Every structure is written in C-alpha cells, then in structure tokens.
N, C-alpha and C positions, 0 to 999 in steps of 0.2 A: 704870793699865790702861797698858800698851806698845800703840802705833799700829806699824802698819806697812801698805803701800801693798794688798800680795796681797790682802785681805779686800775691800776696796774694789773693786778692780778685780772681783772672781770675783760682786760686788753687782752690778755695772752691768751685766756681761754675763749676769748670771741677768734682769736686768729686760729688756733688749733682747731676748733669748729670748723671754719673755715676751711683747713687745710683739708677736712676727712668728708665732708658735705662733697666737696667739689673734687675729693681723691686727685690730688696733686701729688705731681710726681718730683718737681721741683720749683723752687721759688722763683717767680717770675718779677721780671721791674714793676707788671701791673700790680702783683701781689705784695710788692712793697708799697706802692702807692695807697692799696686800700687801706693797709695795716695803718700808715701814716696819716691818714686822715680818717681814723678811729683813733688815731692816736691822739691827734692834736685838734681834736672836735673841741675843745675846752681849752684849748690854750689861747690865752690871752698876751694882747701886744706888750710887749718889751719895756719896761719902767725905763725913764726916760733922765740920764745922769749927764750935766752938763760935758762931761769930757767926751762920755762914750758918743753923745750927739755928733761928733766933730767926726767919728767913722764914716758915716756916710756918706762927707762929702772929700775921702781920703780916693786920690785916683793912684798911687803907687806905696808899694808894699815898705818902700823909705818912709814914707810920709807914716803908715801906720806903727812903724818899729819906732817912731819916735813920742806916740800916743803912747805904747805899751811903755818905753825908757822913764815917760813920766812918773805914769801911774807905778811906776817901782820902785823912783826915788820917792815918791810921795807916802809910799805904805799903803797906799790905797788897793791894793791889788792883793791884798791878804786876804781880804774878804772873800770866804768862796763863794759867797752871793752874786760879790759885783764880778769875779771873774767870771761866773756865769753868764752877767751880760755884758761882759766884752767879750768874750770867745763867741756869744750867739750873735751881738751886731755885728761882730767881722762874717760870720757866715752867712748870715741871713740879707746884710744890707752891702759886703763886699766879698761876693762870692768868687772873685778872682784870687783871692786869698784864702780860700778858703782850706789848703793845707797848713796855712800860719795858724790860723782858731784851733788846727787839730794839737801841732803844738805845743801850745799855749795851754790847752787841755789836759794834754800827757803829765804835765806838771803839776794838775791839783788831784792829789789825795781821795778827795770827794767830792765829784761832779754832784750839782744839785740835776734833780728831775727835769726841772726847766732849762738844764743846760744840752743835755741829752737829747729832748725833745727836737729841740732848736737843731742841733748837727744831723737828725733823722730829717728834720725836713729840709734844710739846706742843701744836703747829699740827693735826695729824690730830685731835685730839681739841676742837680749837676750831671756831670758825663758818664760818674761812674754810681747809679743810682743803688747798687747791691751792698755798698759800704753803708747803707741804711741801717742796714739788719746788724751790723758788727755792735752801733750802738746802743741798738735795740736789747741785742744780748747784755749788753753792759746796765740796762735799767731793770732787767730780771736779776743779775747777780747775786741781788741783796735779798732776794726771797726763793727758799728751797719748794714750794709748791710750783710757782712761775716757772723755774729752772728746770724742774722735774718735765712738765708738761714742753717745753721748748727742746728739751732732749726726746723728747718721743715727736714733738713733732718734726725735727730736722730727720728723725729717722726714717718717718712715714714718708721724709721729702727724699730719702734717696742720699742724703749729705750723712752718711754714716759718720766718716771724717769728724766733721764738727760738730757730732752729736756726740762723739767720745772726748772730744776736746774738751767741752761744756763741762761734760760727768767727771774729767780730770778734774777739773779747776775749781767744782763746788766743794766749796770749804765743811760742809755737813752734805751725808748723803744716807738717805734713809733706806728701808727695804723695796719703798715704790720706786725711787732711783735706781735701785740697783735692778730692779725687776725690769724695769722700761727698757732702760738699756741694754739688758741681757734679750729682752724682746724684741728689740732694733734690730739685734744682729741678726737671732731666729730668722727673722720676717725679711731680711736683707740677704739670704742666703748664706750669709758669713758664720756659720754654725762651729766652726773650730775655735773663733773668736768667743762667741756665746760662752762654750761650755769652759772655755777660759777664764773668762771673768765669772762664772757662776763659781767655778775653784777658789779665785780672788778674792769671794765675797763669804765664800765661807773660812776662809783663811782668817777673815779681817771679823770673824766673829758676828757677823750678820745674818740675822735669824731670815730662813727659805720659808718660802711657804706653798701652797697652790699654785698660784700664779708663777712661781720661779721655775715648780717642778713640770710645768707645762710647756714652758720655753725651752726647757732644758731637753725635755723627753722629744719635740718639735725638731732639735737639733741632731738629737743621734739619730731622727728617724732620716733626717736628710745626710747624714753623713755615713747612714749604715751600721754604725757602733752599736752594736749588739751587747759590747760586753760593758760599756758604760750605760746603754740604756737599761741594763738588767741591774747596775751598782743605783741610779734611779729610780728603779722602782723599790729595789732594798731602803733606798733612801726613805720612801713614802712610806712603806710602812713602818719603818723603826719610830720615825715622827707622827708615825700613826696618825696621817693626814687622811679625810674621810675621801673615799673614790667618789666624788662629784662625777656629773656626766662630764664636763670638760677636762678631768683628769684621767678619767675611763678611756675616754675618746682618743684623748694622746696617747694612754697605752698602748691599745689596739693599733693604731698608727702605726706607731713607732716598731712592735713587735713584727706587723703585717710586713714594714717597708724594710726591716732587719733579717727578714726572710724566714723567721721563727710563727709559723703561721696558727702551730699547735697552742701555744702562748697565748697568743693573742685571739684565738678563739675561746680559752681559759678565762683570760681577763673578761671578755663578752659576757661569755655565761655568768661570769660569779658579779657581774655590775647590776646592781640593783635599779637603778635609775637609768633606762634608756631613750634617748629621744631620736628624731630620725637622723643626727649628725652618726651619733652611734651605731645605726645600724648600717648606714652609707658606709663608715669607714671600714668596716667586721669586713662589707661585700666588696669592697675597692679592696682590700687585703687580698681575699679570695680568688678576684680578678687578674690582680697582678701577679699571683705566687701561682698562675695556670690553675685554679681551681675552679674553671667555668662553671660547673654543673650545681657545687656547692654553693655557690654565688647565686645563682636562680633561685635554689631550694632555701635559702637565708632568707630572699625578695617575699616567694610566695608566703613563709614563714610571718615576716615583715607585716604584709598585707593583711595576715590572718589575727593578728592579733589587734589591728584597730590602728598600727601608724601608718601614715601618709604619706606618700612617695614625694621628695621634691627633685629640681633638676640636677644636684649633685648624685642624687642614687640612682639616678638614671643613665649617669656615665659609667656607673660600676654595671648596672645591669647589660648596656651596651657591649661594653667590653666584656662582661663573663659569655654574652652568644657570641661576640667574635671568635673567642677561644676557642667553643668547643663547635664552630661553625651550625651553630642553629639561625640561617638565615631569616626563616619565615618567623620564628617567636624574634626574633631581634627587630623585624618590621613590626611586627604585632607589639611589641613595647614604645616603638618610637611613635607609632600613631596612638597610643594610649594617651600619650603625655599632653597633647592638647586635645584628645576629646573625652578622656574621663576625667585628667586629671586638671585641667584648663594652665599646664605649661605652656610656653612657649618655646620648642628646642631652638637652644643657641649653638654658635659656633662647634662647639665642643662638639656636642651630638651630633650633629651632621659628619664631622670629623670621624666618626665610633661607626657610624652607616656607613662611611665608604671604604674602612676598615673591614667593617662585616663582610663586605661584597668583594672586596681584596683578596682576604684570605682564604674565602671560597672559590677563586677565579674566576668570579662574575666581573672582568675588568671593563667589559662595555657598559653594564650595567650600574659599575662604580660610575663610569664617566657621564652618565646619563643622568645619576644621581646629584653629582656635581652641577653639570649645568641646569636641573631645577631646582637649586636653592634658593629660596627667595631672598639670600643679600649676598654678595661678592663673596665667590670662595674662595676661601683664606688657604694661607700656607699649608697648615695642619691636613685642609683636606687633598691637595694635591699631593704632599708626600706621602699622606698613605696609599695614594694610588702610585706613587711612584715606588713603593715599598714593593706592594704589588706586583707592577710589572718587571721589578728585577727579581724576584719570586718566579715568576712565569715565562721571564725572559721574552716579554713582548716590548722592544725598541721603539716602535711607532707612539705609543701610548705614553712609553718612558721620558722619549724626547719632548713630548707636549705638555708632561705634566712637570719637568725638568723648567721647560721656557716658562711656565706659568709661574714657578715657584723664583724664578730668577727677577720676572717683573714685579715683584709683590715684595722680595727678599734681595736684594741686589747682590748682597755680598752673601748670600748663606752658602757656603762652601759646601755643604752635605749634599745638596741636590746635584752640583758637577760631580762628586765624589760617585754618589750613586748612580749618576748615569754613565759616567766614566766605567765603571763595574759591571753596568748592564752590556755596554759595549764589550767590553773587555771579555765576559762570560759567552758572546756571540763570537770572539774569535774576530773582533772588527777593531783590529790596532788604530787604523786609521780615525776609527772614533775617538779614540781613547786620544790620541795625538790630539784630536781638532779640539778637544775638552780642555786639555791641558793649554793650549794657544791661547782660548779664548778668556781660561783664567788668568792666564799671564799677561794680557792684553788690557782685563779688567780689572786688573792687582787685585783678586780674588785671592788669598791664600787660605791653605786647608789647616784649620788647628789642629794640633799634635793632639795625638790622643793621651786620655787619662784616667788613671783606676786609682780608685780609694780602697785601704782595705785597712783592718785592726785586729793588731796584736795582742796581745796580753792589755787590754783597755786602750792601748795608745792607737790613733789615726795617721796611719799613711800614706802618703798619696807620689805617686808614680805616674811621671810625663815623659813622653817619647822622645828619647834624645836627652834626657836629664841627667847629670850623673851626680849631683848634687847630694845626694843622701850619705850620710854619715857610713852606711854599711853596703856600698854598692860593692865595691870589690867582692866580699861575700857573697852577694845576692848573682853577680854574673859569673861566679864559680859555679855556683850552684844552677844556673839556668844552662850553663855547657852543659852538665852532666845530666839535669833532668832530659837535655834534647839528643842526649846519647844515649840514655835508655828505650827511648821513645824510638827513634832508629832502629836499638837491637830488637825490640818488640814489633818490627813491621809495620810501625806508625808513618805515612806520609801526610803532610799540610796540603791541605786546600789552598793554594796561593793562586787562584783564580782572581779575585778580588784584588783590584790595582789599586790602594791608600797610597797617594805621594802627597809630596811637597814642594811646593813652589818656590 
C-alpha cells in the first residue's frame, strides 16, 4: 500500500467540515466511527505472512508472546512494515490483547499509516472508542496543515486542553497555527491564555497579522482590559494594518465593552468600510453603556444610508428601547422584524421584550408575552421577569419565575438568590430560610462572586473568600481604610440583598 500525504489531508478537512457544519461541541463515539469509515474506505486486507497468520489462532497472551519472541530472535521484526502487519494483526484479529499491540507499537519509531489506521479501526470496536482519536492525532503529526486544522477542530469542540497539547508538540508552527490556537482560547472564553500566547508569539518573533489582532481584541473585550486593548490598537497602527471591516468591528466592540464609548465611536466614524456587523457593534456598545437614545438614532441613520439590519442589529435596538423605557417603539421594532425584514425573532429577542416590559413595570404584560411565545420560554426570558420582580418587589410572580428557571436549569443558583433577595426586601425571613433549605436539599451552591480589574495593563481577578493575590495584605488594609472614611462621611451600605453561601 503506497502512502501519500494528500489522502490524509483530505480526510482531516472532511472531519473539520463535519464538525463545523453540525456545530459539534464534543467528539462522541459516533463521530469517531464516522471518521474511521471515512479513513478506512480505501483500506485493503492485511498481507498474509506465514508467521503472522498464526496470530488468528492464538487464544492466550502466552502464545502471542511466543510468536513475538520468534520474530525477535529471527530479526524479522526489525522491518517497520512487518511490525505494522504484526501489530495490525493483533489489534484486528486478537482484540482481547489490544493493549499488547499498543505496547509493541510504542517501540516502533516510524509506525506506518496502515498500522495507525488499523489501531483506529480496532479501538472503535473496543470498549474505549475514544482512544481512536489518539491514533488519528499521531497520523496528523507529520503534516503542519493537518495539525493546525486539528488544533482548530479540538478547540471548536471545547477540548482546549488537547488543542494546546497538540499545539505545543508541533515541531514547526507558522503564523496560521499560532492564530488558530489564540482564536481557540478567545472563542472558549479563556481570554487571559489568549493574551499570554499572543505575547509568547511576539517573543518568538512570529509575524502577527490582522487575524491575530482580531482574536487579541476579542480577548481584551471579554476581560474589559482597556489598557491592553489600547496597546493592541497601537500595534495595529504601528504595523500599518489596514482597518478592514473585521478589524474595525473588533476595535469598536473592544472599546465599547471596556467602557470607552467615545473612542469606540471615533473608530466607527473613522472606518471607511462598514457592514451590518460594524453598525450593530456600535449600536450594541451604545446600548450596554446606557446610551439608549443614541443607539436608536444610529439605527435610524443605518437604515437611511441603506444598510439592511439583521437579527443581531435588533438585539441592540431592543436593548436600547429597554434602557430608555420606550415600550411602544420597542414593540414596533419587534413587529417589524418579521413584517418588514422577514427576520424570525429568536429566543434572545423574546428575552429583550420581556426585559422591556419588566423595566417599565409592566410585569403582567411581561408574563402574558412569555406565555404567548411560539416556542418554549427559555431561562433568559424568565430571568428577565425575575429581575423585574425584584425591582418592583412582586413576590408572587417572582416565585413563579424562579420556579420556571429551576425547572429549566436545576442548578441555576442565580434564580434562588434573586428569589431570596425578593423575600428579604419584603422582610419575609421564613421565605429566605425556605430558599436556603431547598438549595441545601438539591445540593445547589451559590458560586462565589468574582470581579476583574485592570491596573497598568495587568489583569487582576478577585473571588469572594480568596486570599491568594500576592498583595492581599495591602488590599485588605486599604479596604478597611475606605470603609472607615465612608462611615465618617455618613454612608450607610444597603444590606437588604442577602447573598449567601451554603
């Protein structure tokens, strides 16, 4: 069997396409079987050798070792192709000794493609089919393009640890490989790791490009790391990268999520090429930063210049209406999605409408809207209603909303805490105790609060009860001093909300 690189490349790209098309979040046994059938479509039967033929009749490990000993003493086993046939014969014809075939294979420096294919096939029929993926990875180790594609596939499946392990083991890494790994971290929410890897990329002298910077800006936006985002912007200008639609949109999103809306709009107006995502990013930034009226004004301008809104645009528009209490206008925009633009509202749009009604104090209307949804209401819609119930101290609807959230997400600690706060605001301490007991009975724990701040370009994370920060002692002294000064100034903290740990 003549081995070439092209069939392997074709197979890995077929697998990556399969993962992307079906939006896989994890690799299942069925996926592996699919991959193997693709991989083995051209595999032919094992060439018969007089000694290897005896393996079929072996019933014990002792007999198998006797054959192996004979091959070692005669020197036959030194031939890599013969080793491959020996290992494949054990794996496929004597599966009870599959582990022994692996031990033999480990001593082979250059296993053939045929051997590795056989191991994949054997493991897919075993009680541990996931191990097939290990041998598939070994096939790909000899090809940079395939390795990079697999790093990306593993990251998209959520297995970021395996993706990084394979990235670290790559003998050669081009800018595309680095960008793939950085993007994988950013997409999985591992933003600090994305930034660390980007800095390592620069230290190793690898050339950065537009793709690198888009991932870096995404990580800065997720962390709220404004100083690092500004540095990334400076890096773009220093390298004279053209501000494309993708790069301009990423810059707007970063500045907006880091709270510098003036700079975000400066980038927006300075961007020559703007598509619907650029406009939507600017509108979303205005909405999340409390500039609801400006968001709606930008939406009107967007329509005036002929840019057609999409489903992402309307999330920002509905948020803007919610912030400024424009209930009628929000309803008008929601209805126009289907009637004017042919966009079918999704769960997030329905959640925004519940929030719109809830913020305006129209709790019964919010409940009626939820009950009229054409699909099963999600936790986001009930959560918006629960938040409104806390604001307007409506225990009855709050209990209903909390119950619905728990039915959908049994371990959602936030629903219990908000309900407890509603009881606490109404001085219903029996209700607070009851919520605590239910959480204990169901084994639900409130996750500790967490905050992230950036100081001099360095991101610091603080978790309730955690004293691991290297400057914890200084921070505690400063907090005591701040508290003392607040009391002297007459400040009294609002301790009504009861956020508790169990």
